[in-house]
C-alpha positions, 0 to 999 in steps of 0.5 A: 222114683228116679232111674237109677242110670248109674245100676243100668251102666254098670249091668250092661257095661259089663255083659258088653265087655263078656259078651266082646260087645255083642250086637244085644249089648251094644243095641241096650248100651245105646238105649241109655245113651238115647234116653240119657240124652233127652231126659233132666239130668242130675250131675250124676246122670251126666257123669252116666252119659259122659262113661257112656259115650266113653264106652262107646267112643264118642270121646269128644262127647264124653269130653265136652259132658264131664267138663261141665261137671267136674269139680275143679277141687277134685285133683282126681277130677281134673286130672282125668279132663285133662286125660279125655281131653286129649283124647278128644284131642286125637280123636274124637268122634271118629271110631265109634261102635256103630248102633247098626239100627239106625244104620240100616234104616232105609236113608231118604234120597234127596232131590238134586237140582243144576242148584244144588252143583258148584265149581270149585273155588281150589280147583275150576275144574270141579264139580261139588255138591257142598251144600246139600245132602247125598247118600252113597252105601245109604249113608247122608253124604255131605261136602265130599263129593266131586266131579270131573267133566270132560267140560264145564256144561255140567247140564250136560252130564246131569242125567248121566250122572243123577242115574250113576248116584242113584244106584251107588245110594243103595248098592249092597248087594254088588259090593257085597258080592265083590268084598266076597269074591274077590277078598284076599287081605282078610277072612272075614266074609261081608254081610249086611253088618258090614256093609250097614258099618261102612263109613265114607270118606270121599267119591269121585266121579269123573265122566271121561269123553265115552261119557263112561263113568269111572269112580272112586269111593275111598270108605272105613270098614270094621274088618281094617279099622287103620286102614282105607278100602278104595272100591272104584267103579265103570259105571255100575260096575264094579272093579277093584276094592282094595285096602290102602294106607 
C-alpha cells in the first residue's frame, strides 16, 4: 500500500504552524522530507515535496521539483511556478529552518597538508584552502578561509595554523559563555541550539610579527538573522562579538 504523504504533510504542517515551529514539529517535517527524497515519487508526491521544501525555506529546491511536474496548460500552476522562480532567485536555499539533529553530529576533522594551502590568484599575499573542507564551529566549510602570514613561507607557520584550526573546529563552550556574558544587542541567551545553527560566512587568520594569530569569523545566527555576527579572537581568546549590517 502506497504511503499517503499528502495526509502526513497536512498533519505535520498544521502542527508546525500551531506550535510556532517547535523542535518536534520541525523534526517531523524533516522526516517526511528525507523519506520523500529517497523514494520513487508520483506527481502528487513531488507536489508534497515541493511544499515541504517551501515550508522549510528551501525555495530553490522547491522550484526545481515543481517545474518538473507543472502542467503548462494550467494557468494557476504556471502563475505559481513564476512566483516560485522569483523566490528561488532571491532566496535560494539560504534562509532555511534547520534540522538540529543533523547539525549536532560531530564533524570529522580533515587531515590538512601543506599542499592544501594555495596562494590566492587575486591577492598574492594571501593563502587559501580552496579544495578541501575544514571544520569551524563543528561546521564543514569549504573555500571561505583566508590566511595572511608575515611572509610567504607557509611551512614556517603551519604548526600554529593547524593548532588554531583544530581549536576553532569545536569551541562551543567558549562561544556560548562569551556571548551570554557580553551580549548587549538581544535579550536571547545562547545555548547548544544557538551554536549548532550558526552559519559560517568567512574566516580570516592573520599571523602577526609576534606569531600571534588574529582571527576574524563572520557568521550568522538565529537571534539576529538580518545581521552578521563578527567574532574576533587573538590566539584562543575571544575578544569581541558584534552584530554588523
